[in-house]
C-alpha positions in Angstrom: -139.3 54.1 213.8 -136.9 52.6 211.4 -134.4 54.8 209.3 -133.4 52.7 206.3 -130.1 53.6 204.0 -131.9 52.7 200.8 -130.0 54.6 198.0 -126.6 55.8 197.4 -125.6 58.3 194.8 -122.6 57.3 193.1 -121.0 60.3 190.9 -120.4 58.8 187.3 -119.7 61.0 183.9 -121.6 58.7 181.7 -124.5 56.6 182.9 -124.5 53.9 180.4 -120.9 53.4 181.0 -121.7 53.2 184.4 -124.9 50.6 183.9 -122.6 48.7 182.2 -119.9 48.0 184.7 -122.3 47.7 187.5 -124.8 45.5 185.5 -122.6 43.2 183.5 -119.0 43.3 185.2 -120.2 43.7 189.2 -123.5 41.9 188.7 -125.8 44.5 190.1 -129.4 44.4 189.1 -130.9 47.3 187.1 -133.9 48.3 188.9 -134.8 51.3 186.3 -132.9 53.6 184.1 -135.1 56.9 183.6 -134.5 60.1 181.2 -136.3 63.3 181.7 -135.2 66.7 179.7 -133.0 67.8 182.3 -131.2 64.4 183.7 -131.1 61.0 183.3 -130.5 58.3 186.3 -130.5 54.8 186.9 -130.7 52.8 189.9 -128.8 49.2 190.3 -129.0 47.0 193.6 -126.5 44.5 194.7 -127.7 40.7 194.7 -129.1 40.4 198.2 -129.1 44.0 199.4 -131.5 46.4 200.7 -129.5 49.0 199.7 -129.3 50.4 196.0 -126.9 52.8 194.3 -128.2 55.7 191.9 -126.1 57.0 189.2 -127.4 60.1 187.3 -126.2 62.8 184.9 -125.5 65.6 185.5 -123.7 64.0 188.9 -124.3 66.0 192.0 -120.6 65.9 192.7 -117.7 65.2 190.6 -117.5 61.6 188.8 -114.9 59.4 190.7 -115.3 61.5 194.1 -116.8 58.6 196.4 -114.3 56.5 198.2 -114.8 53.8 200.6 -118.3 52.2 199.7 -118.5 48.9 201.2 -120.0 45.7 200.0 -120.3 42.7 202.0 -119.8 39.1 200.6 -119.8 35.6 202.3 -116.5 34.7 200.4 -114.0 37.4 199.2 -112.0 34.9 197.2 -114.7 33.8 195.1 -116.2 37.5 194.8 -112.7 38.7 193.6 -112.5 35.7 191.3 -116.0 36.7 189.9 -115.1 40.3 189.0 -111.8 39.5 187.7 -113.4 36.8 185.4 -115.6 39.8 184.2 -112.7 42.1 183.3 -112.8 44.1 186.5 -109.2 45.2 188.1 -109.4 44.4 191.8 -106.8 44.8 194.4 -105.3 41.7 196.3 -107.1 40.2 199.2 -106.0 41.5 202.4 -106.6 39.9 205.7 -105.9 42.6 208.6 -107.8 40.2 211.1 -108.5 36.7 211.4 -112.0 37.2 212.8 -115.0 37.4 210.5 -115.1 40.7 208.9 -111.5 41.3 208.7 -110.7 40.3 205.0 -111.0 42.8 202.1 -110.1 43.8 198.8 -110.8 46.8 196.6 -111.9 47.7 193.1 -112.9 51.0 191.5 -115.4 51.9 188.6 -114.2 53.5 185.3 -114.7 57.0 187.0 -112.5 56.2 189.8 -115.3 55.5 192.7 -113.8 53.6 195.2 -115.1 50.2 196.7 -114.2 47.8 199.6 -115.7 44.3 199.5 -115.3 42.9 203.2 -115.7 39.0 203.5 -118.2 38.1 206.5 -118.6 34.5 206.1 -122.1 34.5 208.4 -123.7 36.3 205.3 -123.5 32.8 203.4 -125.7 31.3 206.5 -127.7 34.4 207.5 -128.4 36.7 204.8 -129.7 40.1 205.7 -132.8 39.9 203.7 -135.0 37.2 203.8 -135.3 35.3 200.2 
């Protein structure tokens, strides 16, 4: 039996602000935005990913408390340039190991949730999901 990780909750203080950040600045796809009498939640998915994030009000933990969530891209320089061009503050690229997977940079969302972006060049030739 497969056990797949498909949704990670990212604690935010404002769903509209989070949607604007993750969709418009980072480039995630907005899958849905749902409101009930008690809560509001939206799900967004990075292009090419089998795992989505969910942002919700009220958040299940303090906004900004998620640290070290990791995204993988085929080219860290291009990915960093894309989000910088969209107004996102991103850290410098750090090469901690010359082997594939050892190139990283980070960014944070408006609530302070911290992300790491890891370069794995093989993803450009062999995506995890079939297209």
